[in-house]
N, C-alpha and C positions, 0 to 999 in steps of 0.2 A: 604641643610640646612646651615644656617649661624651660624658660631662657637659662635658668641656673644649672639644668642638667647637662647642657652641651657646651664645651669649650671650643670654639672655632679656631682658636690658634694652636690647640694640641695636635700632635701628629696623628694622622688616621692609623698609621701603622706602627709597629714597634721599631724605632730607629736603632735600637742596640743589635738588631739581627740584620744579616745580610738580605733576606727576603723583605724585610720591612723596608730597607733603604732602597731596594730594587723596585719595590711597589710604588714607593714615592717618586723615584726618578721616572718610572713609566707614566705616572700620573701628571707629573709636571711638564713632561716633554710630549705629551699626546698631541699629534699633528692636526687632529681634527678640530682643536680648539682655535687654530688659526683662521679657519673658514667661518667663524661665527661673526656676526655683525657687531658693531660697537654698541648698539642699544642692548644687546644680550649681555654683553660684557659689563655694562653700566648697571644693569639689573642685579647681576651677581656681586657687583661691588657694593651697592646699595643694601643688598641683604646680608652680606659679611659685615658692613659697618653697623647695621641695626642689631645683628647678633652680638657685635662687640660692645654695643651701647646697652645691651641687656633686654631688648625689646623685639623678640621673634615674632614676625607675623603669625596670627592664628592659622592654624592648619598646616604649618610648614613641617615637612618631615626631616628626619636627620639626613636621609640621603639626599633631599634637596639641598641642605646646608653643605654637605661635603661637595656636591658638585658645584655650588656657588663658590666655595673656597678654591677647588680646582680651577676654575675660570679665572679667579681673581689671583692666584698665585702664578698663573700661566700669563697673564697679560698685564698686570700692574706691577711696578716696581716696589720691592719690600721696604725700601727706605724713604722714597718719596710720595708713594702712592699713586704716582702719575701713569698713565698708560704707556707702556713701552711700544716703540715702533716695531712694526709687523715683523720686519726682516731680522731684527735683533732679539726676537723672543726665542726662549730655548725650545719652544715648541716648533719653530721654523727651522732650527739647526739641521735637523735630519733631512728633511725634503730639499732645503736649500744647499746643504753640502752635497747631497747626492747629485743634484743637477750640476752643481760646478765640478764635481769629481768626474761626471760623465764627459763633460765639455773638455776637461783637462787630458782625459784618456784618448778622446776623439781627435782633438787638435794638438798634436804633439810634434809634427814633423817639421814645422817652421820655427825659427827663433822668435819672429814676432808673435806667432800664435802662443808659444810657451810663455813668454813675457806677459802678454795680455791675460792669459788665464791664471797664471800665478798671481798676478795683481788683483784680479777679480777675487781670487780665492782669499788672499791675505786681507783684502778690504773688507770682504764678508766676516772673516773672523774678527777683525779689528772691531767692526760694527757691534757684533754679538758681544765681545768682551766689554765695549763701551756701554752698550745698553744695559747689560747685567753687572755693572761696576759698583762697588761700595760708595753709594752717593754721600755717606755721612763723613767721608774722608776728604781732604782737599784735592782738587783737581787741577792738573796742569796739562792745558791742551799742546803746548809746544813739546813736551815730552811725548805726548801721544803721537804726534806727527813725525818726531824723530824715530819712535820705535816702529811705526808703520814702514816709514822709508828703509831703515836698516834691515828690518825682517824681509821686506820684499826683495831688496838687493841679495841678501843671503839666499833666499829661496830660489831666485831666478838664476844666480850663478851656480848654485848647486844643481839645479835641474839641467842648464845648459851643459855643465861639466859631465854629469852622468849621460846626458844624450849623446854628447860627442863620442864617448867611449863606446856606445852601441849602435853607432851610426850604419855600420856595415854588416849588421846581424840579419840573418834571415828572417823572413816574415813573422812566423810564430814566436822565435826567440826574440825578436825586436818588439812584438806586442807585449810579450811578458815582462820585458825590460821596461816598457813604457807604463805598464801597470804598477810594476816595483817603485819606478821614479815618482809616479803619482802618489802612491802609498807613503813613499819616504818623505815627499814634500808635505804631506798633511801632518806628519810627526814634528817637523821642525817649526 
């Protein structure tokens, strides 16, 4: 493949259409990329970097370049080029969020459990946001901690308030209420 015929940074799908943006989203959030070893991610980064430099290894197919770019985009920060922590990657957002939401739905009967799982959920979301931040802009860690504290306080008080309203509901209605409270807390 001639290196001049392939632009590694050009979008694979047309970003002016909904389906193109959806395909791009599914590509970078593919949870299977989380299970790959660091050595495979480093190989992908080396291939992307060599393609950007204009020297694609002989015998490399366009599909291999697309897959290397997929791995690179899923694991390396776009501003710094550093490997992102596993839990903060967008490809871990769905499995991680599903597990936490499952625990939030299961352990909702006591205030300490509600407080703990709200804190875990909010901390997970804060880690994902921090990992995927715009690293080119100035960063203030004191503001991050303040935001985390205030959002936790809001979510826990909101969850506790709605939980107390539905405390004496029959079982099926109480379970539905728990599900709605869990979903609502994910929106806040």
